[in-house]
N, CA, C, O and the ligand as a Tripos MOL2 file, in Angstrom:
@<TRIPOS>MOLECULE
protein
  241   239    61     0     0
PROTEIN
NO_CHARGES

@<TRIPOS>ATOM
      1 N         -22.6390   11.9380   -4.7780 N.3       1 MET1
      2 CA        -23.0790   10.9670   -5.7900 C.3       1 MET1
      3 C         -21.8960   10.6080   -6.6560 C.2       1 MET1
      4 O         -21.2160   11.5200   -7.1270 O.2       1 MET1
      5 N         -21.5980    9.3340   -6.9030 N.am      2 PRO2
      6 CA        -20.5370    8.9650   -7.7770 C.3       2 PRO2
      7 C         -20.8830    9.3670   -9.2650 C.2       2 PRO2
      8 O         -21.9730    9.1330   -9.7870 O.2       2 PRO2
      9 N         -19.9160    9.9450   -9.8300 N.am      3 ASN3
     10 CA        -20.1110   10.3700  -11.1940 C.3       3 ASN3
     11 C         -18.8520   10.0520  -12.0340 C.2       3 ASN3
     12 O         -17.7280   10.1040  -11.5350 O.2       3 ASN3
     13 N         -19.0700    9.7310  -13.2830 N.am      4 PRO4
     14 CA        -17.8750    9.4810  -14.1400 C.3       4 PRO4
     15 C         -17.0880   10.8330  -14.2290 C.2       4 PRO4
     16 O         -17.6240   11.9330  -14.3620 O.2       4 PRO4
     17 N         -15.7250   10.5960  -14.1350 N.am      5 LYS5
     18 CA        -14.9110   11.8400  -14.0520 C.3       5 LYS5
     19 C         -14.7030   12.4840  -15.4070 C.2       5 LYS5
     20 O         -14.4840   13.6870  -15.5450 O.2       5 LYS5
     21 N         -14.7840   11.6220  -16.3890 N.am      6 HIS6
     22 CA        -14.6190   12.1580  -17.8300 C.3       6 HIS6
     23 C         -15.7350   11.6710  -18.6900 C.2       6 HIS6
     24 O         -16.2800   10.5820  -18.5110 O.2       6 HIS6
     25 N         -16.0560   12.5150  -19.6320 N.am      7 LYS7
     26 CA        -17.0540   12.1650  -20.6050 C.3       7 LYS7
     27 C         -16.3960   11.0680  -21.5560 C.2       7 LYS7
     28 O         -15.2500   11.2030  -21.9870 O.2       7 LYS7
     29 N         -17.1860    9.9980  -21.8450 N.am      8 HIS8
     30 CA        -16.6770    9.0340  -22.8390 C.3       8 HIS8
     31 C         -16.8180    9.5960  -24.1900 C.2       8 HIS8
     32 O         -17.7800   10.3110  -24.4720 O.2       8 HIS8
     33 N         -15.8460    9.2840  -25.0830 N.am      9 SER9
     34 CA        -15.8460    9.6860  -26.4820 C.3       9 SER9
     35 C         -17.0330    9.0530  -27.2260 C.2       9 SER9
     36 O         -17.5430    8.0100  -26.8150 O.2       9 SER9
     37 N         -17.4540    9.6720  -28.2920 N.am     10 LYS10
     38 CA        -18.5170    9.0650  -29.1570 C.3      10 LYS10
     39 C         -18.0230    7.6400  -29.5560 C.2      10 LYS10
     40 O         -18.7850    6.6740  -29.5660 O.2      10 LYS10
     41 N         -16.7630    7.5730  -29.8700 N.am     11 SER11
     42 CA        -16.2340    6.2710  -30.3650 C.3      11 SER11
     43 C         -16.3580    5.2270  -29.2810 C.2      11 SER11
     44 O         -16.7820    4.1050  -29.5600 O.2      11 SER11
     45 N         -15.9910    5.5700  -28.0160 N.am     12 ARG12
     46 CA        -16.1270    4.6170  -26.9730 C.3      12 ARG12
     47 C         -17.5670    4.3310  -26.6420 C.2      12 ARG12
     48 O         -17.9100    3.1950  -26.3160 O.2      12 ARG12
     49 N         -18.4060    5.3150  -26.7160 N.am     13 ARG13
     50 CA        -19.8390    5.1050  -26.3990 C.3      13 ARG13
     51 C         -20.4010    4.1910  -27.4550 C.2      13 ARG13
     52 O         -21.1040    3.2410  -27.1110 O.2      13 ARG13
     53 N         -20.1350    4.4220  -28.7020 N.am     14 ASP14
     54 CA        -20.7620    3.6310  -29.7710 C.3      14 ASP14
     55 C         -20.2030    2.2050  -29.8780 C.2      14 ASP14
     56 O         -20.8380    1.3140  -30.4420 O.2      14 ASP14
     57 N         -19.0000    2.0140  -29.3230 N.am     15 LYS15
     58 CA        -18.4950    0.6350  -29.3020 C.3      15 LYS15
     59 C         -19.2880   -0.2960  -28.4510 C.2      15 LYS15
     60 O         -19.1080   -1.5120  -28.5250 O.2      15 LYS15
     61 N         -20.1910    0.2570  -27.6180 N.am     16 ARG16
     62 CA        -20.9360   -0.5770  -26.8030 C.3      16 ARG16
     63 C         -21.9510   -1.3500  -27.6730 C.2      16 ARG16
     64 O         -22.3350   -2.4610  -27.3080 O.2      16 ARG16
     65 N         -22.3710   -0.8130  -28.7600 N.am     17 ALA17
     66 CA        -23.2610   -1.5010  -29.5860 C.3      17 ALA17
     67 C         -22.7180   -2.8230  -30.1890 C.2      17 ALA17
     68 O         -23.4550   -3.6080  -30.7850 O.2      17 ALA17
     69 N         -21.4210   -3.0240  -30.0090 N.am     18 ALA18
     70 CA        -20.8400   -4.2750  -30.5160 C.3      18 ALA18
     71 C         -21.3280   -5.4140  -29.7430 C.2      18 ALA18
     72 O         -21.1720   -6.5570  -30.1720 O.2      18 ALA18
     73 N         -21.9500   -5.1600  -28.5490 N.am     19 HIS19
     74 CA        -22.4430   -6.2460  -27.7880 C.3      19 HIS19
     75 C         -23.9000   -6.5670  -28.0760 C.2      19 HIS19
     76 O         -24.4320   -7.5880  -27.6390 O.2      19 HIS19
     77 N         -24.5370   -5.6580  -28.8310 N.am     20 PHE20
     78 CA        -25.9390   -5.9380  -29.1570 C.3      20 PHE20
     79 C         -26.0900   -6.8820  -30.3470 C.2      20 PHE20
     80 O         -26.3270   -6.4380  -31.4710 O.2      20 PHE20
     81 N         -25.9590   -8.1140  -30.1120 N.am     21 LYS21
     82 CA        -26.0030   -9.0510  -31.1570 C.3      21 LYS21
     83 C         -27.4190   -9.4110  -31.4950 C.2      21 LYS21
     84 O         -28.3440   -9.2210  -30.7050 O.2      21 LYS21
     85 N         -27.5690   -9.9410  -32.6990 N.am     22 ILE22
     86 CA        -28.8500  -10.4090  -33.1400 C.3      22 ILE22
     87 C         -29.0210  -11.8160  -32.5190 C.2      22 ILE22
     88 O         -28.2040  -12.7060  -32.7530 O.2      22 ILE22
     89 N         -30.0330  -11.9890  -31.7720 N.am     23 VAL23
     90 CA        -30.2750  -13.4100  -31.1860 C.3      23 VAL23
     91 C         -31.3240  -14.0530  -31.9030 C.2      23 VAL23
     92 O         -32.3490  -13.4250  -32.1700 O.2      23 VAL23
     93 N         -31.1730  -15.2540  -32.2470 N.am     24 ARG24
     94 CA        -32.1790  -16.0190  -32.9390 C.3      24 ARG24
     95 C         -33.1280  -16.6100  -31.9040 C.2      24 ARG24
     96 O         -32.7720  -17.5090  -31.1430 O.2      24 ARG24
     97 N         -34.3850  -16.0610  -31.9000 N.am     25 ARG25
     98 CA        -35.3360  -16.4590  -30.9120 C.3      25 ARG25
     99 C         -35.9000  -17.9140  -31.2300 C.2      25 ARG25
    100 O         -36.2220  -18.2880  -32.3580 O.2      25 ARG25
    101 N         -35.9700  -18.6440  -30.1230 N.am     26 SER26
    102 CA        -36.5380  -19.9710  -30.3820 C.3      26 SER26
    103 C         -38.0570  -19.9370  -30.6130 C.2      26 SER26
    104 O         -38.7770  -19.0970  -30.0740 O.2      26 SER26
    105 N         -38.4910  -20.8610  -31.4150 N.am     27 LEU27
    106 CA        -39.9380  -20.9520  -31.7440 C.3      27 LEU27
    107 C         -40.5090  -22.2330  -31.2760 C.2      27 LEU27
    108 O         -39.8580  -23.2730  -31.3700 O.2      27 LEU27
    109 N         -41.6910  -22.1990  -30.7780 N.am     28 SER28
    110 CA        -42.3840  -23.4550  -30.5310 C.3      28 SER28
    111 C         -43.6150  -23.5070  -31.4140 C.2      28 SER28
    112 O         -44.0580  -22.4820  -31.9320 O.2      28 SER28
    113 N         -44.1540  -24.6700  -31.5830 N.am     29 LEU29
    114 CA        -45.3120  -24.8110  -32.4840 C.3      29 LEU29
    115 C         -46.6190  -24.7010  -31.6180 C.2      29 LEU29
    116 O         -46.7170  -25.2740  -30.5330 O.2      29 LEU29
    117 N         -47.5780  -23.9590  -32.1410 N.am     30 CYS30
    118 CA        -48.8690  -23.8930  -31.4650 C.3      30 CYS30
    119 C         -49.4610  -25.3290  -31.5070 C.2      30 CYS30
    120 O         -49.5360  -25.9660  -32.5570 O.2      30 CYS30
    121 N         -49.8800  -25.8040  -30.2940 N.am     31 PRO31
    122 CA        -50.4900  -27.1160  -30.3280 C.3      31 PRO31
    123 C         -51.8750  -27.1820  -31.0210 C.2      31 PRO31
    124 O         -52.4180  -28.2530  -31.2940 O.2      31 PRO31
    125 N         -52.3750  -26.0480  -31.2700 N.am     32 ARG32
    126 CA        -53.7270  -26.0130  -31.8430 C.3      32 ARG32
    127 C         -53.6310  -26.0860  -33.4290 C.2      32 ARG32
    128 O         -54.2020  -26.9470  -34.0980 O.2      32 ARG32
    129 N         -52.8560  -25.0950  -33.9310 N.am     33 CYS33
    130 CA        -52.8200  -25.0130  -35.3750 C.3      33 CYS33
    131 C         -51.4540  -25.2330  -35.9780 C.2      33 CYS33
    132 O         -51.2770  -25.0680  -37.1850 O.2      33 CYS33
    133 N         -50.4750  -25.6060  -35.1550 N.am     34 ARG34
    134 CA        -49.0700  -25.9620  -35.6260 C.3      34 ARG34
    135 C         -48.4000  -24.8340  -36.2190 C.2      34 ARG34
    136 O         -47.4620  -24.9980  -37.0000 O.2      34 ARG34
    137 N         -48.8680  -23.5960  -35.8600 N.am     35 HIS35
    138 CA        -48.2680  -22.4070  -36.3600 C.3      35 HIS35
    139 C         -47.0410  -22.1340  -35.4400 C.2      35 HIS35
    140 O         -47.1320  -22.3200  -34.2270 O.2      35 HIS35
    141 N         -45.8810  -21.6850  -36.0300 N.am     36 PRO36
    142 CA        -44.7430  -21.3310  -35.1240 C.3      36 PRO36
    143 C         -45.0560  -20.1110  -34.3140 C.2      36 PRO36
    144 O         -45.5510  -19.1080  -34.8290 O.2      36 PRO36
    145 N         -44.7690  -20.2020  -33.0590 N.am     37 LYS37
    146 CA        -45.0360  -19.0420  -32.2030 C.3      37 LYS37
    147 C         -43.9560  -18.9530  -31.0970 C.2      37 LYS37
    148 O         -43.2090  -19.9010  -30.8540 O.2      37 LYS37
    149 N         -43.9070  -17.8030  -30.4560 N.am     38 LEU38
    150 CA        -42.9620  -17.6290  -29.3710 C.3      38 LEU38
    151 C         -43.4410  -18.4630  -28.0920 C.2      38 LEU38
    152 O         -44.6320  -18.5150  -27.7860 O.2      38 LEU38
    153 N         -42.5220  -19.0580  -27.4230 N.am     39 PRO39
    154 CA        -42.8980  -19.8150  -26.1900 C.3      39 PRO39
    155 C         -43.4300  -18.8350  -25.1740 C.2      39 PRO39
    156 O         -42.9160  -17.7250  -25.0350 O.2      39 PRO39
    157 N         -44.4400  -19.2410  -24.4780 N.am     40 HIS40
    158 CA        -45.0920  -18.4470  -23.3750 C.3      40 HIS40
    159 C         -45.8340  -17.1870  -23.9950 C.2      40 HIS40
    160 O         -46.1020  -16.2080  -23.2980 O.2      40 HIS40
    161 N         -46.1280  -17.2620  -25.2400 N.am     41 HIS41
    162 CA        -46.8840  -16.2150  -25.8440 C.3      41 HIS41
    163 C         -48.1390  -16.8700  -26.5050 C.2      41 HIS41
    164 O         -48.1310  -18.0420  -26.8840 O.2      41 HIS41
    165 N         -49.2170  -16.0420  -26.6200 N.am     42 ALA42
    166 CA        -50.3830  -16.5510  -27.3270 C.3      42 ALA42
    167 C         -50.0640  -16.7180  -28.8070 C.2      42 ALA42
    168 O         -49.2290  -15.9780  -29.3270 O.2      42 ALA42
    169 N         -50.6640  -17.6170  -29.4730 N.am     43 CYS43
    170 CA        -50.4890  -17.8550  -30.8810 C.3      43 CYS43
    171 C         -50.9960  -16.6950  -31.6890 C.2      43 CYS43
    172 O         -52.0980  -16.2080  -31.4390 O.2      43 CYS43
    173 N         -50.2400  -16.2430  -32.6360 N.am     44 GLY44
    174 CA        -50.6570  -15.1120  -33.4650 C.3      44 GLY44
    175 C         -51.5730  -15.5730  -34.5560 C.2      44 GLY44
    176 O         -52.2030  -14.7470  -35.2170 O.2      44 GLY44
    177 N         -51.6690  -16.8340  -34.7640 N.am     45 ASN45
    178 CA        -52.5260  -17.3870  -35.8930 C.3      45 ASN45
    179 C         -53.9810  -17.6520  -35.4590 C.2      45 ASN45
    180 O         -54.9480  -17.2140  -36.0830 O.2      45 ASN45
    181 N         -54.0640  -18.3950  -34.3540 N.am     46 CYS46
    182 CA        -55.4390  -18.7340  -33.8050 C.3      46 CYS46
    183 C         -55.7410  -17.9670  -32.5790 C.2      46 CYS46
    184 O         -56.9060  -17.9790  -32.1800 O.2      46 CYS46
    185 N         -54.8620  -17.3100  -31.9390 N.am     47 GLY47
    186 CA        -55.1590  -16.4840  -30.7770 C.3      47 GLY47
    187 C         -55.3950  -17.2300  -29.5030 C.2      47 GLY47
    188 O         -56.0110  -16.7060  -28.5750 O.2      47 GLY47
    189 N         -54.8870  -18.5110  -29.4410 N.am     48 TYR48
    190 CA        -55.0950  -19.3300  -28.2850 C.3      48 TYR48
    191 C         -53.7450  -19.3630  -27.4780 C.2      48 TYR48
    192 O         -52.6310  -19.2990  -27.9980 O.2      48 TYR48
    193 N         -53.9900  -19.4650  -26.2050 N.am     49 TYR49
    194 CA        -52.8840  -19.7350  -25.3000 C.3      49 TYR49
    195 C         -53.4080  -20.7010  -24.2430 C.2      49 TYR49
    196 O         -54.3020  -20.3570  -23.4700 O.2      49 TYR49
    197 N         -52.8660  -21.8800  -24.2110 N.am     50 ARG50
    198 CA        -53.2280  -23.0050  -23.2300 C.3      50 ARG50
    199 C         -54.7310  -23.2020  -23.2330 C.2      50 ARG50
    200 O         -55.3820  -23.0160  -22.2050 O.2      50 ARG50
    201 N         -55.3130  -23.5880  -24.4140 N.am     51 ASP51
    202 CA        -56.6750  -23.9310  -24.5610 C.3      51 ASP51
    203 C         -57.7020  -22.7810  -24.2550 C.2      51 ASP51
    204 O         -58.8950  -22.9970  -24.0450 O.2      51 ASP51
    205 N         -57.1430  -21.5870  -24.2510 N.am     52 LEU52
    206 CA        -57.9960  -20.4160  -23.9230 C.3      52 LEU52
    207 C         -57.8790  -19.4110  -25.0200 C.2      52 LEU52
    208 O         -56.7750  -19.0450  -25.4240 O.2      52 LEU52
    209 N         -58.9970  -18.9600  -25.5040 N.am     53 GLN53
    210 CA        -58.8090  -17.9060  -26.5420 C.3      53 GLN53
    211 C         -58.5270  -16.5270  -25.8810 C.2      53 GLN53
    212 O         -59.3700  -15.9640  -25.1840 O.2      53 GLN53
    213 N         -57.3580  -16.0400  -26.1250 N.am     54 VAL54
    214 CA        -56.9960  -14.7240  -25.4980 C.3      54 VAL54
    215 C         -57.0080  -13.5740  -26.4720 C.2      54 VAL54
    216 O         -57.1200  -12.4150  -26.0750 O.2      54 VAL54
    217 N         -56.8930  -13.8960  -27.7680 N.am     55 ILE55
    218 CA        -56.9810  -12.7740  -28.7320 C.3      55 ILE55
    219 C         -57.9920  -13.1470  -29.7810 C.2      55 ILE55
    220 O         -58.0300  -14.2800  -30.2600 O.2      55 ILE55
    221 N         -58.8170  -12.1730  -30.1350 N.am     56 ARG56
    222 CA        -59.7950  -12.3930  -31.1670 C.3      56 ARG56
    223 C         -59.1880  -12.1340  -32.4920 C.2      56 ARG56
    224 O         -58.7400  -11.0290  -32.7980 O.2      56 ARG56
    225 N         -59.1780  -13.2060  -33.3070 N.am     57 ILE57
    226 CA        -58.6030  -13.1640  -34.6540 C.3      57 ILE57
    227 C         -59.7640  -12.9360  -35.6100 C.2      57 ILE57
    228 O         -60.7290  -13.7010  -35.6110 O.2      57 ILE57
    229 N         -59.6760  -11.8700  -36.4370 N.am     58 GLU58
    230 CA        -60.6600  -11.5710  -37.4640 C.3      58 GLU58
    231 C         -60.4400  -12.5090  -38.6040 C.2      58 GLU58
    232 O         -59.3510  -12.5430  -39.1790 O.2      58 GLU58
    233 N         -61.4810  -13.3020  -38.9630 N.am     59 GLU59
    234 CA        -61.3410  -14.1530  -40.1260 C.3      59 GLU59
    235 C         -62.0330  -13.5970  -41.2830 C.2      59 GLU59
    236 O         -63.0720  -12.9420  -41.2000 O.2      59 GLU59
    237 N         -61.3880  -13.8960  -42.4250 N.am     60 GLU60
    238 CA        -61.9040  -13.3450  -43.6930 C.3      60 GLU60
    239 C         -62.4580  -14.3740  -44.4560 C.2      60 GLU60
    240 O         -62.9480  -14.1300  -45.5580 O.2      60 GLU60
    241 ZN        -52.4350  -21.4490  -33.0190 Zn       61 ZN61
@<TRIPOS>BOND
     1     1     2 1
     2     2     3 1
     3     3     4 2
     4     3     5 am
     5     5     6 1
     6     6     7 1
     7     7     8 2
     8     7     9 am
     9     9    10 1
    10    10    11 1
    11    11    12 2
    12    11    13 am
    13    13    14 1
    14    14    15 1
    15    15    16 2
    16    15    17 am
    17    17    18 1
    18    18    19 1
    19    19    20 2
    20    19    21 am
    21    21    22 1
    22    22    23 1
    23    23    24 2
    24    23    25 am
    25    25    26 1
    26    26    27 1
    27    27    28 2
    28    27    29 am
    29    29    30 1
    30    30    31 1
    31    31    32 2
    32    31    33 am
    33    33    34 1
    34    34    35 1
    35    35    36 2
    36    35    37 am
    37    37    38 1
    38    38    39 1
    39    39    40 2
    40    39    41 am
    41    41    42 1
    42    42    43 1
    43    43    44 2
    44    43    45 am
    45    45    46 1
    46    46    47 1
    47    47    48 2
    48    47    49 am
    49    49    50 1
    50    50    51 1
    51    51    52 2
    52    51    53 am
    53    53    54 1
    54    54    55 1
    55    55    56 2
    56    55    57 am
    57    57    58 1
    58    58    59 1
    59    59    60 2
    60    59    61 am
    61    61    62 1
    62    62    63 1
    63    63    64 2
    64    63    65 am
    65    65    66 1
    66    66    67 1
    67    67    68 2
    68    67    69 am
    69    69    70 1
    70    70    71 1
    71    71    72 2
    72    71    73 am
    73    73    74 1
    74    74    75 1
    75    75    76 2
    76    75    77 am
    77    77    78 1
    78    78    79 1
    79    79    80 2
    80    79    81 am
    81    81    82 1
    82    82    83 1
    83    83    84 2
    84    83    85 am
    85    85    86 1
    86    86    87 1
    87    87    88 2
    88    87    89 am
    89    89    90 1
    90    90    91 1
    91    91    92 2
    92    91    93 am
    93    93    94 1
    94    94    95 1
    95    95    96 2
    96    95    97 am
    97    97    98 1
    98    98    99 1
    99    99   100 2
   100    99   101 am
   101   101   102 1
   102   102   103 1
   103   103   104 2
   104   103   105 am
   105   105   106 1
   106   106   107 1
   107   107   108 2
   108   107   109 am
   109   109   110 1
   110   110   111 1
   111   111   112 2
   112   111   113 am
   113   113   114 1
   114   114   115 1
   115   115   116 2
   116   115   117 am
   117   117   118 1
   118   118   119 1
   119   119   120 2
   120   119   121 am
   121   121   122 1
   122   122   123 1
   123   123   124 2
   124   123   125 am
   125   125   126 1
   126   126   127 1
   127   127   128 2
   128   127   129 am
   129   129   130 1
   130   130   131 1
   131   131   132 2
   132   131   133 am
   133   133   134 1
   134   134   135 1
   135   135   136 2
   136   135   137 am
   137   137   138 1
   138   138   139 1
   139   139   140 2
   140   139   141 am
   141   141   142 1
   142   142   143 1
   143   143   144 2
   144   143   145 am
   145   145   146 1
   146   146   147 1
   147   147   148 2
   148   147   149 am
   149   149   150 1
   150   150   151 1
   151   151   152 2
   152   151   153 am
   153   153   154 1
   154   154   155 1
   155   155   156 2
   156   155   157 am
   157   157   158 1
   158   158   159 1
   159   159   160 2
   160   159   161 am
   161   161   162 1
   162   162   163 1
   163   163   164 2
   164   163   165 am
   165   165   166 1
   166   166   167 1
   167   167   168 2
   168   167   169 am
   169   169   170 1
   170   170   171 1
   171   171   172 2
   172   171   173 am
   173   173   174 1
   174   174   175 1
   175   175   176 2
   176   175   177 am
   177   177   178 1
   178   178   179 1
   179   179   180 2
   180   179   181 am
   181   181   182 1
   182   182   183 1
   183   183   184 2
   184   183   185 am
   185   185   186 1
   186   186   187 1
   187   187   188 2
   188   187   189 am
   189   189   190 1
   190   190   191 1
   191   191   192 2
   192   191   193 am
   193   193   194 1
   194   194   195 1
   195   195   196 2
   196   195   197 am
   197   197   198 1
   198   198   199 1
   199   199   200 2
   200   199   201 am
   201   201   202 1
   202   202   203 1
   203   203   204 2
   204   203   205 am
   205   205   206 1
   206   206   207 1
   207   207   208 2
   208   207   209 am
   209   209   210 1
   210   210   211 1
   211   211   212 2
   212   211   213 am
   213   213   214 1
   214   214   215 1
   215   215   216 2
   216   215   217 am
   217   217   218 1
   218   218   219 1
   219   219   220 2
   220   219   221 am
   221   221   222 1
   222   222   223 1
   223   223   224 2
   224   223   225 am
   225   225   226 1
   226   226   227 1
   227   227   228 2
   228   227   229 am
   229   229   230 1
   230   230   231 1
   231   231   232 2
   232   231   233 am
   233   233   234 1
   234   234   235 1
   235   235   236 2
   236   235   237 am
   237   237   238 1
   238   238   239 1
   239   239   240 2
@<TRIPOS>SUBSTRUCTURE
     1 MET1         2 RESIDUE 1 A MET
     2 PRO2         6 RESIDUE 1 A PRO
     3 ASN3        10 RESIDUE 1 A ASN
     4 PRO4        14 RESIDUE 1 A PRO
     5 LYS5        18 RESIDUE 1 A LYS
     6 HIS6        22 RESIDUE 1 A HIS
     7 LYS7        26 RESIDUE 1 A LYS
     8 HIS8        30 RESIDUE 1 A HIS
     9 SER9        34 RESIDUE 1 A SER
    10 LYS10       38 RESIDUE 1 A LYS
    11 SER11       42 RESIDUE 1 A SER
    12 ARG12       46 RESIDUE 1 A ARG
    13 ARG13       50 RESIDUE 1 A ARG
    14 ASP14       54 RESIDUE 1 A ASP
    15 LYS15       58 RESIDUE 1 A LYS
    16 ARG16       62 RESIDUE 1 A ARG
    17 ALA17       66 RESIDUE 1 A ALA
    18 ALA18       70 RESIDUE 1 A ALA
    19 HIS19       74 RESIDUE 1 A HIS
    20 PHE20       78 RESIDUE 1 A PHE
    21 LYS21       82 RESIDUE 1 A LYS
    22 ILE22       86 RESIDUE 1 A ILE
    23 VAL23       90 RESIDUE 1 A VAL
    24 ARG24       94 RESIDUE 1 A ARG
    25 ARG25       98 RESIDUE 1 A ARG
    26 SER26      102 RESIDUE 1 A SER
    27 LEU27      106 RESIDUE 1 A LEU
    28 SER28      110 RESIDUE 1 A SER
    29 LEU29      114 RESIDUE 1 A LEU
    30 CYS30      118 RESIDUE 1 A CYS
    31 PRO31      122 RESIDUE 1 A PRO
    32 ARG32      126 RESIDUE 1 A ARG
    33 CYS33      130 RESIDUE 1 A CYS
    34 ARG34      134 RESIDUE 1 A ARG
    35 HIS35      138 RESIDUE 1 A HIS
    36 PRO36      142 RESIDUE 1 A PRO
    37 LYS37      146 RESIDUE 1 A LYS
    38 LEU38      150 RESIDUE 1 A LEU
    39 PRO39      154 RESIDUE 1 A PRO
    40 HIS40      158 RESIDUE 1 A HIS
    41 HIS41      162 RESIDUE 1 A HIS
    42 ALA42      166 RESIDUE 1 A ALA
    43 CYS43      170 RESIDUE 1 A CYS
    44 GLY44      174 RESIDUE 1 A GLY
    45 ASN45      178 RESIDUE 1 A ASN
    46 CYS46      182 RESIDUE 1 A CYS
    47 GLY47      186 RESIDUE 1 A GLY
    48 TYR48      190 RESIDUE 1 A TYR
    49 TYR49      194 RESIDUE 1 A TYR
    50 ARG50      198 RESIDUE 1 A ARG
    51 ASP51      202 RESIDUE 1 A ASP
    52 LEU52      206 RESIDUE 1 A LEU
    53 GLN53      210 RESIDUE 1 A GLN
    54 VAL54      214 RESIDUE 1 A VAL
    55 ILE55      218 RESIDUE 1 A ILE
    56 ARG56      222 RESIDUE 1 A ARG
    57 ILE57      226 RESIDUE 1 A ILE
    58 GLU58      230 RESIDUE 1 A GLU
    59 GLU59      234 RESIDUE 1 A GLU
    60 GLU60      238 RESIDUE 1 A GLU
    61 ZN61       241 GROUP 0 **** ****
């Protein structure tokens, strides 16, 4: 089995985190309640996805 010959230093290992950037996720508006939501996800406000209620939202 191929294996790394030498252990990477903590410094080298932790430098990998430099590539973990914060990405700004795009938002779409819910066609039902105009609430911003993630694309291809059910709306967190009304619980609807494509005219179908998929999450029950408790109303107060
Ligand atoms: Zn909605």
